[in-house]
N, CA, C and O atoms as CSV, one atom per row, in Angstrom:
chain,resi,resn,atom,element,x,y,z
A,1,MET,N,N,-18.337,22.022,-103.363
A,1,MET,CA,C,-18.941,20.619,-103.479
A,1,MET,C,C,-19.523,19.942,-102.179
A,1,MET,O,O,-18.884,19.442,-101.255
A,2,ASP,N,N,-20.804,20.040,-102.320
A,2,ASP,CA,C,-21.555,19.500,-100.932
A,2,ASP,C,C,-21.052,17.806,-101.193
A,2,ASP,O,O,-20.933,17.276,-102.298
A,3,CYS,N,N,-20.890,17.382,-100.322
A,3,CYS,CA,C,-20.390,15.982,-100.051
A,3,CYS,C,C,-21.291,15.044,-99.500
A,3,CYS,O,O,-21.388,13.955,-100.066
A,4,GLY,N,N,-22.223,15.368,-98.111
A,4,GLY,CA,C,-23.489,14.992,-97.875
A,4,GLY,C,C,-24.458,16.296,-97.366
A,4,GLY,O,O,-24.321,17.502,-97.165
A,5,GLU,N,N,-25.670,15.130,-97.281
A,5,GLU,CA,C,-26.793,16.023,-96.547
A,5,GLU,C,C,-27.335,14.957,-96.048
A,5,GLU,O,O,-27.675,14.112,-96.876
A,6,VAL,N,N,-27.554,14.696,-94.775
A,6,VAL,CA,C,-28.258,13.479,-94.547
A,6,VAL,C,C,-29.877,14.048,-94.085
A,6,VAL,O,O,-30.049,14.731,-93.076
A,7,ARG,N,N,-30.911,13.663,-94.944
A,7,ARG,CA,C,-31.781,13.921,-94.172
A,7,ARG,C,C,-32.633,12.740,-93.422
A,7,ARG,O,O,-32.735,11.610,-93.899
A,8,ALA,N,N,-33.354,13.229,-91.931
A,8,ALA,CA,C,-34.270,12.223,-91.906
A,8,ALA,C,C,-35.775,12.338,-92.183
A,8,ALA,O,O,-36.435,13.374,-92.107
A,9,ILE,N,N,-36.218,11.109,-92.518
A,9,ILE,CA,C,-37.620,10.903,-93.192
A,9,ILE,C,C,-38.503,10.621,-91.820
A,9,ILE,O,O,-38.325,9.827,-90.896
A,10,VAL,N,N,-39.280,11.368,-92.014
A,10,VAL,CA,C,-40.391,11.190,-90.808
A,10,VAL,C,C,-41.645,11.174,-91.761
A,10,VAL,O,O,-41.613,11.838,-92.797
A,11,ALA,N,N,-42.920,10.307,-91.373
A,11,ALA,CA,C,-44.210,9.791,-91.944
A,11,ALA,C,C,-43.340,10.084,-93.175
A,11,ALA,O,O,-43.182,11.297,-93.313
A,12,GLY,N,N,-42.769,9.392,-94.050
A,12,GLY,CA,C,-42.832,9.692,-95.971
A,12,GLY,C,C,-42.346,10.786,-96.163
A,12,GLY,O,O,-41.856,10.776,-97.292
A,13,LYS,N,N,-42.115,12.363,-95.367
A,13,LYS,CA,C,-41.594,12.956,-95.533
A,13,LYS,C,C,-40.101,13.666,-95.225
A,13,LYS,O,O,-39.960,13.796,-94.009
A,14,VAL,N,N,-38.948,14.160,-95.992
A,14,VAL,CA,C,-37.959,14.500,-95.377
A,14,VAL,C,C,-38.407,15.819,-94.041
A,14,VAL,O,O,-39.305,16.654,-94.147
A,15,ALA,N,N,-37.727,15.686,-93.189
A,15,ALA,CA,C,-37.791,16.439,-92.498
A,15,ALA,C,C,-36.711,17.166,-92.767
A,15,ALA,O,O,-35.930,16.964,-93.697
A,16,ALA,N,N,-36.624,18.413,-91.585
A,16,ALA,CA,C,-35.190,19.235,-91.536
A,16,ALA,C,C,-33.998,18.392,-91.583
A,16,ALA,O,O,-33.770,17.263,-91.147
A,17,LEU,N,N,-33.060,19.529,-92.448
A,17,LEU,CA,C,-31.579,18.982,-92.816
A,17,LEU,C,C,-31.037,19.116,-91.112
A,17,LEU,O,O,-31.296,19.966,-90.260
A,18,MET,N,N,-30.282,18.024,-91.074
A,18,MET,CA,C,-29.737,17.731,-89.780
A,18,MET,C,C,-28.215,17.927,-90.179
A,18,MET,O,O,-27.636,18.307,-89.161
A,19,LEU,N,N,-27.447,17.838,-91.096
A,19,LEU,CA,C,-26.352,18.251,-91.103
A,19,LEU,C,C,-25.694,18.498,-92.591
A,19,LEU,O,O,-25.740,17.703,-93.530
A,20,ARG,N,N,-25.312,19.294,-92.581
A,20,ARG,CA,C,-24.879,19.394,-94.079
A,20,ARG,C,C,-23.079,19.471,-94.477
A,20,ARG,O,O,-22.346,20.084,-93.702
A,21,ILE,N,N,-22.734,19.071,-95.222
A,21,ILE,CA,C,-21.148,19.203,-95.294
A,21,ILE,C,C,-20.510,19.288,-96.365
A,21,ILE,O,O,-20.360,18.238,-96.990
A,22,THR,N,N,-20.007,20.384,-96.852
A,22,THR,CA,C,-19.750,21.237,-97.957
A,22,THR,C,C,-18.192,20.737,-97.775
A,22,THR,O,O,-17.781,20.485,-96.643
A,23,ILE,N,N,-17.215,20.581,-99.094
A,23,ILE,CA,C,-15.728,21.014,-99.380
A,23,ILE,C,C,-15.754,21.742,-100.210
A,23,ILE,O,O,-16.192,21.834,-101.357
A,24,GLN,N,N,-14.997,22.523,-99.214
A,24,GLN,CA,C,-14.524,23.950,-100.163
A,24,GLN,C,C,-13.060,23.856,-100.582
A,24,GLN,O,O,-12.382,23.774,-99.557
A,25,GLU,N,N,-12.110,23.831,-101.955
A,25,GLU,CA,C,-11.225,23.539,-102.128
A,25,GLU,C,C,-10.538,24.859,-102.573
A,25,GLU,O,O,-10.920,25.524,-103.537
A,26,GLY,N,N,-9.547,25.154,-101.819
A,26,GLY,CA,C,-8.551,26.621,-102.496
A,26,GLY,C,C,-7.272,25.948,-102.844
A,26,GLY,O,O,-7.257,24.739,-103.074
A,27,PRO,N,N,-6.204,26.677,-102.891
A,27,PRO,CA,C,-4.582,26.345,-103.595
A,27,PRO,C,C,-4.346,25.725,-102.123
A,27,PRO,O,O,-4.057,24.549,-102.344
A,28,LYS,N,N,-4.331,25.902,-100.984
A,28,LYS,CA,C,-3.493,25.609,-100.243
A,28,LYS,C,C,-4.118,24.728,-99.298
A,28,LYS,O,O,-3.358,23.909,-98.781
A,29,ALA,N,N,-5.544,24.697,-98.888
A,29,ALA,CA,C,-6.223,24.061,-97.992
A,29,ALA,C,C,-7.683,23.234,-98.541
A,29,ALA,O,O,-8.388,23.639,-99.465
A,30,VAL,N,N,-7.871,22.283,-97.918
A,30,VAL,CA,C,-9.398,21.588,-98.403
A,30,VAL,C,C,-9.926,21.705,-97.056
A,30,VAL,O,O,-9.299,21.495,-96.018
A,31,THR,N,N,-11.202,22.078,-97.176
A,31,THR,CA,C,-12.300,22.776,-95.726
A,31,THR,C,C,-13.325,22.016,-95.903
A,31,THR,O,O,-13.979,22.205,-96.929
A,32,LEU,N,N,-13.704,21.062,-95.059
A,32,LEU,CA,C,-14.843,20.188,-94.699
A,32,LEU,C,C,-15.741,21.394,-93.783
A,32,LEU,O,O,-15.450,21.667,-92.619
A,33,VAL,N,N,-16.697,21.945,-94.425
A,33,VAL,CA,C,-17.937,23.114,-93.904
A,33,VAL,C,C,-18.656,22.222,-93.059
A,33,VAL,O,O,-18.879,21.210,-93.723
A,34,LEU,N,N,-19.039,22.133,-92.123
A,34,LEU,CA,C,-19.990,21.466,-91.270
A,34,LEU,C,C,-20.867,22.428,-90.310
A,34,LEU,O,O,-20.550,23.151,-89.366
A,35,GLU,N,N,-22.441,22.059,-91.110
A,35,GLU,CA,C,-23.787,22.942,-90.337
A,35,GLU,C,C,-24.701,21.916,-90.197
A,35,GLU,O,O,-25.273,21.134,-90.957
A,36,GLY,N,N,-24.668,22.208,-88.649
A,36,GLY,CA,C,-25.907,21.503,-88.241
A,36,GLY,C,C,-25.857,20.560,-86.619
A,36,GLY,O,O,-25.788,21.133,-85.532
A,37,LYS,N,N,-25.897,19.437,-86.745
A,37,LYS,CA,C,-25.831,18.813,-85.606
A,37,LYS,C,C,-25.431,17.204,-86.081
A,37,LYS,O,O,-26.057,16.435,-86.810
A,38,CYS,N,N,-24.023,17.009,-85.302
A,38,CYS,CA,C,-22.998,16.122,-86.208
A,38,CYS,C,C,-23.254,14.473,-84.606
A,38,CYS,O,O,-22.512,14.243,-83.651
A,39,ARG,N,N,-24.624,13.715,-85.045
A,39,ARG,CA,C,-24.575,13.016,-84.211
A,39,ARG,C,C,-24.950,11.770,-85.223
A,39,ARG,O,O,-24.984,11.822,-86.452
A,40,GLY,N,N,-25.229,10.608,-84.359
A,40,GLY,CA,C,-26.142,9.655,-85.165
A,40,GLY,C,C,-25.127,8.921,-86.105
A,40,GLY,O,O,-23.951,8.607,-85.921
A,41,PRO,N,N,-26.130,8.716,-87.383
A,41,PRO,CA,C,-25.759,8.472,-88.921
A,41,PRO,C,C,-24.886,9.328,-89.348
A,41,PRO,O,O,-23.808,9.039,-89.868
A,42,TRP,N,N,-25.367,10.545,-89.124
A,42,TRP,CA,C,-24.137,11.702,-89.739
A,42,TRP,C,C,-22.590,11.827,-88.817
A,42,TRP,O,O,-21.978,12.889,-88.700
A,43,VAL,N,N,-22.247,10.820,-88.360
A,43,VAL,CA,C,-21.176,11.052,-87.764
A,43,VAL,C,C,-20.418,9.792,-88.801
A,43,VAL,O,O,-19.190,9.885,-88.818
A,44,GLU,N,N,-20.904,8.843,-89.505
A,44,GLU,CA,C,-20.460,7.817,-90.263
A,44,GLU,C,C,-20.601,8.715,-91.613
A,44,GLU,O,O,-19.867,8.385,-92.545
A,45,GLU,N,N,-21.391,9.712,-91.787
A,45,GLU,CA,C,-21.424,10.205,-93.264
A,45,GLU,C,C,-20.290,11.539,-93.344
A,45,GLU,O,O,-19.675,11.864,-94.359
A,46,LEU,N,N,-20.195,12.216,-91.972
A,46,LEU,CA,C,-19.045,12.763,-91.989
A,46,LEU,C,C,-17.854,12.032,-92.129
A,46,LEU,O,O,-17.044,12.387,-92.984
A,47,GLU,N,N,-17.631,11.059,-91.410
A,47,GLU,CA,C,-16.253,9.910,-91.376
A,47,GLU,C,C,-15.685,9.905,-93.326
A,47,GLU,O,O,-14.533,10.032,-93.739
A,48,ARG,N,N,-17.108,9.693,-94.247
A,48,ARG,CA,C,-17.050,9.031,-95.299
A,48,ARG,C,C,-16.684,10.475,-96.327
A,48,ARG,O,O,-16.128,10.470,-97.425
A,49,CYS,N,N,-17.098,11.411,-95.706
A,49,CYS,CA,C,-16.729,12.597,-96.433
A,49,CYS,C,C,-15.407,13.181,-96.032
A,49,CYS,O,O,-14.903,13.985,-96.817
A,50,TRP,N,N,-14.862,12.930,-95.076
A,50,TRP,CA,C,-13.296,13.185,-94.353
A,50,TRP,C,C,-12.762,11.611,-95.147
A,50,TRP,O,O,-11.626,12.058,-95.305
A,51,ARG,N,N,-12.701,10.769,-95.504
A,51,ARG,CA,C,-12.144,10.312,-96.566
A,51,ARG,C,C,-11.223,10.316,-97.763
A,51,ARG,O,O,-10.070,10.214,-98.182
A,52,GLN,N,N,-13.025,10.577,-98.144
A,52,GLN,CA,C,-13.001,11.524,-99.699
A,52,GLN,C,C,-12.225,13.000,-99.527
A,52,GLN,O,O,-11.787,13.623,-100.494
A,53,ALA,N,N,-12.171,13.252,-98.759
A,53,ALA,CA,C,-11.510,14.864,-98.498
A,53,ALA,C,C,-10.009,14.390,-98.772
A,53,ALA,O,O,-9.481,14.854,-99.782
A,54,VAL,N,N,-9.360,13.624,-98.079
A,54,VAL,CA,C,-8.188,12.833,-97.675
A,54,VAL,C,C,-7.698,12.410,-99.038
A,54,VAL,O,O,-6.635,12.952,-99.341
A,55,THR,N,N,-8.070,11.790,-99.718
A,55,THR,CA,C,-7.894,11.299,-101.526
A,55,THR,C,C,-7.626,13.178,-102.353
A,55,THR,O,O,-6.657,13.436,-103.068
A,56,ARG,N,N,-8.368,13.865,-102.113
A,56,ARG,CA,C,-8.268,15.234,-103.204
A,56,ARG,C,C,-7.472,15.705,-102.672
A,56,ARG,O,O,-6.759,16.275,-103.498
A,57,ALA,N,N,-6.887,15.915,-101.081
A,57,ALA,CA,C,-6.332,17.176,-100.574
A,57,ALA,C,C,-4.947,17.331,-101.604
A,57,ALA,O,O,-4.360,18.377,-101.879
A,58,SER,N,N,-4.667,16.104,-102.018
A,58,SER,CA,C,-3.184,15.963,-102.272
A,58,SER,C,C,-1.995,17.063,-101.895
A,58,SER,O,O,-1.410,17.892,-102.592
A,59,GLY,N,N,-1.905,16.753,-100.666
A,59,GLY,CA,C,-0.596,17.442,-99.885
A,59,GLY,C,C,-0.839,19.118,-99.538
A,59,GLY,O,O,-0.154,20.123,-99.345
A,60,ARG,N,N,-2.173,18.749,-99.592
A,60,ARG,CA,C,-2.780,20.523,-98.754
A,60,ARG,C,C,-3.001,20.248,-97.453
A,60,ARG,O,O,-2.716,19.146,-96.982
A,61,VAL,N,N,-3.696,21.526,-96.522
A,61,VAL,CA,C,-3.855,21.180,-95.391
A,61,VAL,C,C,-5.291,20.986,-95.359
A,61,VAL,O,O,-6.011,21.624,-96.127
A,62,LEU,N,N,-5.723,20.221,-94.597
A,62,LEU,CA,C,-7.020,19.547,-94.267
A,62,LEU,C,C,-7.770,20.130,-93.134
A,62,LEU,O,O,-7.475,19.638,-92.045
A,63,ARG,N,N,-8.791,21.187,-93.125
A,63,ARG,CA,C,-9.668,21.485,-92.121
A,63,ARG,C,C,-10.712,20.985,-92.216
A,63,ARG,O,O,-11.091,20.189,-93.075
A,64,VAL,N,N,-11.436,21.535,-91.076
A,64,VAL,CA,C,-12.912,21.154,-90.812
A,64,VAL,C,C,-13.253,22.263,-89.890
A,64,VAL,O,O,-12.724,22.371,-88.784
A,65,ASP,N,N,-14.034,22.986,-90.294
A,65,ASP,CA,C,-15.088,24.335,-90.010
A,65,ASP,C,C,-16.162,23.922,-88.746
A,65,ASP,O,O,-17.068,23.198,-89.156
A,66,LEU,N,N,-16.221,24.175,-87.594
A,66,LEU,CA,C,-17.460,23.534,-86.951
A,66,LEU,C,C,-17.869,25.189,-86.652
A,66,LEU,O,O,-18.193,25.327,-85.472
A,67,GLU,N,N,-17.931,26.503,-87.459
A,67,GLU,CA,C,-18.455,27.360,-86.647
A,67,GLU,C,C,-19.912,27.520,-86.377
A,67,GLU,O,O,-20.392,28.076,-85.389
A,68,ASN,N,N,-20.672,26.881,-87.527
A,68,ASN,CA,C,-22.121,26.614,-87.785
A,68,ASN,C,C,-22.767,24.929,-87.339
A,68,ASN,O,O,-23.622,24.274,-87.935
A,69,VAL,N,N,-22.230,24.685,-86.471
A,69,VAL,CA,C,-22.344,23.222,-85.871
A,69,VAL,C,C,-22.402,23.353,-84.292
A,69,VAL,O,O,-21.430,23.579,-83.571
A,70,GLY,N,N,-24.247,23.097,-83.714
A,70,GLY,CA,C,-24.476,23.285,-82.701
A,70,GLY,C,C,-24.437,22.207,-81.950
A,70,GLY,O,O,-24.464,22.592,-80.781
A,71,PHE,N,N,-24.376,20.770,-82.017
A,71,PHE,CA,C,-24.332,20.226,-81.204
A,71,PHE,C,C,-23.428,18.726,-82.013
A,71,PHE,O,O,-23.534,18.461,-83.210
A,72,VAL,N,N,-22.695,18.030,-81.146
A,72,VAL,CA,C,-21.673,16.811,-81.519
A,72,VAL,C,C,-21.928,15.768,-80.514
A,72,VAL,O,O,-21.433,15.960,-79.403
A,73,ASP,N,N,-22.512,14.855,-80.679
A,73,ASP,CA,C,-22.430,13.565,-79.466
A,73,ASP,C,C,-21.203,12.926,-79.488
A,73,ASP,O,O,-20.241,13.209,-80.202
A,74,GLU,N,N,-21.289,12.094,-78.709
A,74,GLU,CA,C,-19.890,11.387,-78.094
A,74,GLU,C,C,-19.258,10.695,-79.550
A,74,GLU,O,O,-18.030,10.773,-79.559
A,75,ARG,N,N,-19.524,10.390,-80.118
A,75,ARG,CA,C,-19.030,9.446,-81.379
A,75,ARG,C,C,-18.663,10.690,-82.255
A,75,ARG,O,O,-17.512,11.110,-82.374
A,76,GLY,N,N,-19.616,11.159,-82.775
A,76,GLY,CA,C,-18.744,12.410,-83.355
A,76,GLY,C,C,-17.533,13.382,-82.624
A,76,GLY,O,O,-16.906,14.010,-83.478
A,77,LYS,N,N,-17.143,13.598,-81.423
A,77,LYS,CA,C,-16.335,13.759,-80.718
A,77,LYS,C,C,-15.143,13.094,-81.078
A,77,LYS,O,O,-14.057,13.579,-81.395
A,78,GLY,N,N,-15.531,11.800,-80.978
A,78,GLY,CA,C,-14.517,10.772,-81.165
A,78,GLY,C,C,-13.867,10.500,-82.931
A,78,GLY,O,O,-12.764,10.103,-83.307
A,79,LEU,N,N,-14.853,10.832,-83.557
A,79,LEU,CA,C,-14.481,10.763,-84.679
A,79,LEU,C,C,-13.676,12.595,-85.060
A,79,LEU,O,O,-13.084,12.743,-86.128
A,80,LEU,N,N,-13.747,13.346,-84.427
A,80,LEU,CA,C,-13.562,14.870,-84.461
A,80,LEU,C,C,-11.948,14.423,-84.264
A,80,LEU,O,O,-11.101,14.816,-85.066
A,81,ALA,N,N,-11.582,13.501,-83.037
A,81,ALA,CA,C,-10.595,13.737,-82.156
A,81,ALA,C,C,-9.600,12.806,-82.899
A,81,ALA,O,O,-8.414,12.970,-82.613
A,82,GLU,N,N,-10.011,11.547,-84.103
A,82,GLU,CA,C,-9.384,11.023,-84.269
A,82,GLU,C,C,-8.920,11.768,-86.136
A,82,GLU,O,O,-8.039,11.175,-86.759
A,83,MET,N,N,-9.354,12.552,-86.546
A,83,MET,CA,C,-9.248,13.736,-87.609
A,83,MET,C,C,-8.214,14.136,-87.244
A,83,MET,O,O,-7.166,13.980,-87.871
A,84,TYR,N,N,-8.377,15.014,-85.632
A,84,TYR,CA,C,-7.236,16.066,-85.303
A,84,TYR,C,C,-5.904,15.034,-85.302
A,84,TYR,O,O,-5.032,15.303,-86.128
A,85,HIS,N,N,-5.748,14.167,-84.649
A,85,HIS,CA,C,-5.076,13.295,-84.569
A,85,HIS,C,C,-3.834,12.966,-85.931
A,85,HIS,O,O,-2.603,12.964,-85.966
A,86,ALA,N,N,-4.759,12.749,-86.788
A,86,ALA,CA,C,-4.598,12.106,-88.427
A,86,ALA,C,C,-4.044,13.485,-88.681
A,86,ALA,O,O,-3.337,13.257,-89.663
A,87,GLY,N,N,-3.905,14.856,-88.405
A,87,GLY,CA,C,-3.277,15.993,-88.914
A,87,GLY,C,C,-4.371,16.662,-89.577
A,87,GLY,O,O,-4.068,17.396,-90.518
A,88,VAL,N,N,-5.985,16.506,-89.157
A,88,VAL,CA,C,-6.649,17.971,-89.707
A,88,VAL,C,C,-6.544,19.072,-88.689
A,88,VAL,O,O,-6.234,18.998,-87.500
A,89,LYS,N,N,-6.876,20.122,-89.433
A,89,LYS,CA,C,-7.278,21.179,-88.549
A,89,LYS,C,C,-8.860,21.512,-88.189
A,89,LYS,O,O,-9.896,21.354,-88.836
A,90,LEU,N,N,-8.565,22.086,-86.766
A,90,LEU,CA,C,-10.306,21.632,-86.436
A,90,LEU,C,C,-10.390,23.727,-86.002
A,90,LEU,O,O,-9.543,24.401,-85.416
A,91,SER,N,N,-11.635,24.131,-86.545
A,91,SER,CA,C,-11.658,25.234,-86.440
A,91,SER,C,C,-13.011,25.392,-85.874
A,91,SER,O,O,-13.963,24.661,-86.145
A,92,ALA,N,N,-13.033,26.730,-84.805
A,92,ALA,CA,C,-15.064,26.692,-83.965
A,92,ALA,C,C,-14.625,27.713,-83.474
A,92,ALA,O,O,-14.427,27.818,-82.264
A,93,ALA,N,N,-14.281,29.103,-84.737
A,93,ALA,CA,C,-14.352,30.275,-84.407
A,93,ALA,C,C,-15.288,30.963,-83.298
A,93,ALA,O,O,-14.987,31.807,-82.453
A,94,ALA,N,N,-16.411,30.395,-83.541
A,94,ALA,CA,C,-17.832,31.373,-83.083
A,94,ALA,C,C,-18.030,31.104,-81.725
A,94,ALA,O,O,-17.415,31.670,-80.822
A,95,GLY,N,N,-19.078,30.048,-81.543
A,95,GLY,CA,C,-19.505,29.536,-80.433
A,95,GLY,C,C,-18.869,28.554,-79.260
A,95,GLY,O,O,-18.296,27.496,-79.520
A,96,PRO,N,N,-19.027,28.976,-78.191
A,96,PRO,CA,C,-18.175,28.874,-77.159
A,96,PRO,C,C,-17.916,26.969,-76.815
A,96,PRO,O,O,-16.935,26.264,-76.578
A,97,MET,N,N,-19.278,26.761,-76.951
A,97,MET,CA,C,-19.448,25.252,-77.240
A,97,MET,C,C,-18.365,23.826,-77.951
A,97,MET,O,O,-17.928,22.712,-77.663
A,98,MET,N,N,-18.377,25.053,-79.241
A,98,MET,CA,C,-17.545,24.141,-80.179
A,98,MET,C,C,-15.888,24.234,-79.624
A,98,MET,O,O,-15.166,23.277,-79.345
A,99,THR,N,N,-15.584,25.527,-79.570
A,99,THR,CA,C,-14.526,26.109,-79.217
A,99,THR,C,C,-14.027,25.170,-77.723
A,99,THR,O,O,-12.903,24.675,-77.633
A,100,SER,N,N,-14.814,25.083,-76.907
A,100,SER,CA,C,-14.532,24.392,-75.735
A,100,SER,C,C,-13.768,22.715,-76.135
A,100,SER,O,O,-12.695,22.262,-75.737
A,101,MET,N,N,-14.734,22.129,-76.995
A,101,MET,CA,C,-15.075,21.055,-77.208
A,101,MET,C,C,-13.556,20.727,-78.233
A,101,MET,O,O,-12.930,19.681,-78.062
A,102,VAL,N,N,-13.203,21.561,-79.064
A,102,VAL,CA,C,-12.078,21.508,-80.188
A,102,VAL,C,C,-10.402,21.629,-79.052
A,102,VAL,O,O,-9.352,21.080,-79.383
A,103,GLU,N,N,-10.580,22.483,-77.726
A,103,GLU,CA,C,-9.730,22.990,-77.154
A,103,GLU,C,C,-9.510,21.433,-76.074
A,103,GLU,O,O,-8.396,21.124,-75.651
A,104,GLU,N,N,-10.554,20.748,-75.823
A,104,GLU,CA,C,-10.598,19.275,-75.014
A,104,GLU,C,C,-9.802,18.650,-75.876
A,104,GLU,O,O,-8.763,18.211,-75.383
A,105,ILE,N,N,-10.003,18.437,-77.239
A,105,ILE,CA,C,-9.457,17.486,-77.952
A,105,ILE,C,C,-8.016,17.549,-78.134
A,105,ILE,O,O,-7.204,16.624,-78.100
A,106,ILE,N,N,-7.767,19.228,-78.402
A,106,ILE,CA,C,-6.309,19.473,-78.181
A,106,ILE,C,C,-5.271,19.098,-77.353
A,106,ILE,O,O,-4.134,18.656,-77.518
A,107,ALA,N,N,-6.275,19.521,-76.015
A,107,ALA,CA,C,-5.643,18.988,-74.824
A,107,ALA,C,C,-5.241,17.641,-74.090
A,107,ALA,O,O,-4.294,17.365,-73.354
A,108,SER,N,N,-6.454,16.812,-74.627
A,108,SER,CA,C,-6.397,15.162,-74.458
A,108,SER,C,C,-5.215,14.728,-75.482
A,108,SER,O,O,-4.600,13.704,-75.184
A,109,SER,N,N,-4.937,15.250,-76.376
A,109,SER,CA,C,-4.054,14.648,-77.496
A,109,SER,C,C,-2.631,15.205,-77.045
A,109,SER,O,O,-1.616,14.517,-77.156
A,110,SER,N,N,-2.624,16.482,-76.535
A,110,SER,CA,C,-1.304,16.577,-75.931
A,110,SER,C,C,-0.561,16.008,-74.817
A,110,SER,O,O,0.637,15.788,-74.640
A,111,SER,N,N,-1.916,15.782,-73.912
A,111,SER,CA,C,-1.662,14.879,-72.768
A,111,SER,C,C,-1.434,13.339,-72.834
A,111,SER,O,O,-1.034,12.645,-71.899
A,112,ALA,N,N,-1.780,12.881,-74.192
A,112,ALA,CA,C,-1.697,11.711,-74.693
A,112,ALA,C,C,0.178,11.299,-75.398
A,112,ALA,O,O,0.916,10.314,-75.422
A,113,ARG,N,N,0.225,12.596,-75.818
A,113,ARG,CA,C,1.555,12.742,-76.512
A,113,ARG,C,C,2.886,12.332,-75.272
A,113,ARG,O,O,3.916,11.659,-75.245
A,114,VAL,N,N,1.947,13.370,-74.179
A,114,VAL,CA,C,3.577,13.045,-72.896
A,114,VAL,C,C,3.365,11.948,-72.104
A,114,VAL,O,O,4.129,11.649,-71.187
A,115,ARG,N,N,2.315,11.284,-72.412
A,115,ARG,CA,C,2.347,9.825,-71.429
A,115,ARG,C,C,2.569,8.965,-72.508
A,115,ARG,O,O,1.969,7.898,-72.370
A,116,THR,N,N,3.403,9.087,-73.814
A,116,THR,CA,C,3.877,7.824,-74.195
A,116,THR,C,C,5.591,7.924,-74.541
A,116,THR,O,O,6.209,6.920,-74.896
């Protein structure tokens, strides 16, 4: 199921897809598969889709697949950190940039727990 596709309108025409969010439901997990760039208004769309997925998960693990994401801005990173703190599993199996970002989110979460 596609949760959100946000497209930019340029000179009255739809520009290239910026972020595609697909919700995949399995017996043990619900996965939000992201493709594209997570920035600007697309961060709000991701949050909306996440909230929708939480209600559908019904006790299943919630995951975000970042394998096909090429860029995440600071707001997007903040939302992903919030999602991680809420128990969402982040997966960035392919690219070094996304893997590094996920590791940074996990590390900052671990250090925050140590300080409190």
